[in-house]
C-alpha positions as CSV (number, residue, x, y, z in Angstrom):
1,M,188.5,101.1,47.8
2,I,187.3,101.4,51.3
3,A,184.0,99.6,51.9
4,G,181.5,102.0,53.4
5,V,182.9,104.9,51.5
6,E,182.2,103.6,48.1
7,P,178.6,103.9,46.8
8,K,176.9,100.5,46.6
9,P,176.8,100.4,42.8
10,A,180.5,101.3,42.5
11,L,181.5,98.7,45.1
12,T,179.4,96.1,43.4
13,K,181.0,96.7,40.0
14,I,184.5,96.7,41.6
15,L,183.9,93.3,43.3
16,Q,182.3,91.8,40.2
17,G,185.5,92.6,38.4
18,G,187.2,90.0,40.6
19,L,184.7,87.2,39.8
20,G,184.6,84.8,36.9
21,D,180.9,84.2,37.7
22,K,179.3,87.6,38.4
23,S,176.2,86.0,39.9
24,A,178.3,84.8,42.8
25,L,178.2,88.3,44.3
26,R,175.1,88.4,46.5
27,A,173.5,91.7,47.4
28,D,173.5,90.8,51.1
29,Y,177.3,90.3,51.0
30,V,177.8,93.8,49.5
31,D,175.4,95.2,52.2
32,E,177.5,93.5,54.9
33,L,180.8,95.0,53.4
34,L,179.2,98.4,53.4
35,Q,178.0,98.0,57.0
36,V,181.5,96.9,58.1
37,G,183.0,99.9,56.4
38,R,180.9,102.2,58.5
39,R,182.2,100.8,61.8
40,P,184.3,103.2,63.9
41,G,188.0,102.9,63.1
42,Y,187.5,101.0,59.9
43,P,188.9,103.7,57.6
44,T,192.0,103.9,59.8
45,V,192.6,100.2,59.5
46,A,191.9,100.2,55.8
47,R,194.4,103.0,55.2
48,A,197.0,101.2,57.2
49,V,196.6,98.1,55.1
50,Y,196.9,100.1,51.9
51,Q,199.9,101.9,53.2
52,A,201.6,98.6,54.0
53,L,201.2,97.2,50.4
54,P,204.8,98.1,49.4
55,S,206.1,96.1,52.3
56,L,203.8,93.2,51.5
57,I,205.1,93.1,47.9
58,A,208.7,93.4,49.1
59,A,208.1,90.4,51.4
60,R,208.2,88.2,48.4
61,A,212.0,88.3,48.6
62,R,211.7,86.4,51.9
63,Y,209.4,83.6,50.5
64,P,212.4,81.2,50.1
65,E,212.8,81.3,53.9
66,V,209.2,80.0,54.6
67,K,209.3,76.6,56.3
68,A,205.5,76.3,57.0
69,P,203.3,74.3,54.7
70,V,201.8,76.6,52.0
71,H,199.0,76.0,49.5
72,L,198.7,78.7,46.8
73,V,195.1,78.9,45.5
74,Y,194.3,81.2,42.5
75,G,191.3,81.6,40.3
76,E,192.0,81.1,36.7
77,K,190.7,84.6,36.1
78,D,192.3,86.1,39.2
79,W,193.4,89.7,39.3
80,S,197.0,88.7,39.8
81,R,199.1,88.3,36.7
82,P,200.0,84.8,35.7
83,S,203.7,85.8,35.9
84,D,203.2,86.8,39.5
85,R,201.5,83.5,40.3
86,Q,204.4,81.7,38.6
87,A,207.0,83.7,40.5
88,N,205.3,82.9,43.8
89,K,205.2,79.2,42.9
90,Q,209.0,79.3,42.0
91,L,209.9,81.1,45.3
92,L,207.9,78.5,47.3
93,P,208.9,75.3,45.6
94,A,207.5,73.1,48.3
95,A,204.1,74.8,48.1
96,D,201.0,73.0,46.7
97,F,199.3,74.9,43.9
98,T,195.7,74.9,42.9
99,Q,194.2,77.0,40.0
100,V,190.4,77.0,40.1
101,P,188.9,76.9,36.6
102,K,186.6,79.8,35.7
103,A,187.0,81.4,39.1
104,G,188.3,84.9,39.7
105,H,189.9,86.5,42.7
106,F,187.1,85.9,45.2
107,I,187.2,82.1,45.2
108,A,185.4,81.9,48.6
109,L,182.4,83.5,47.0
110,E,182.5,81.5,43.7
111,R,183.7,78.2,44.8
112,P,183.6,77.8,48.6
113,D,183.5,74.0,48.0
114,V,187.0,74.0,46.6
115,L,188.4,75.9,49.6
116,A,186.5,73.7,52.0
117,D,187.9,70.5,50.3
118,L,191.4,71.9,50.5
119,L,191.1,72.7,54.2
120,N,189.5,69.4,55.0
121,A,192.2,67.6,53.2
122,V,194.8,68.9,55.7
123,A,192.6,68.9,58.8
């Protein structure tokens, strides 16, 4: 999906698929994504991100080398598979882990309070 290329109804449905609470997706947010997607150069950047996905997935093998503090945050209804979440947790044993009940992939839209509390706790 490249925002700005997708028709608004299609983008809305795609994003709603990543939410536990569909009402958390505001129309003005979708409009903003579509506007950003029309900026010069955006399709090039988006393609580069998608082309890098295999290397991002392969990077998991290097997780045990991570020394920085990590806090894994997943929605209970996240798009990621529970087995992938568990694998990340095992590869980053010092990481904190939070699973947000009833939230999907877009926790910042559904439960910004949770993310703010987690950030404030380490600030």
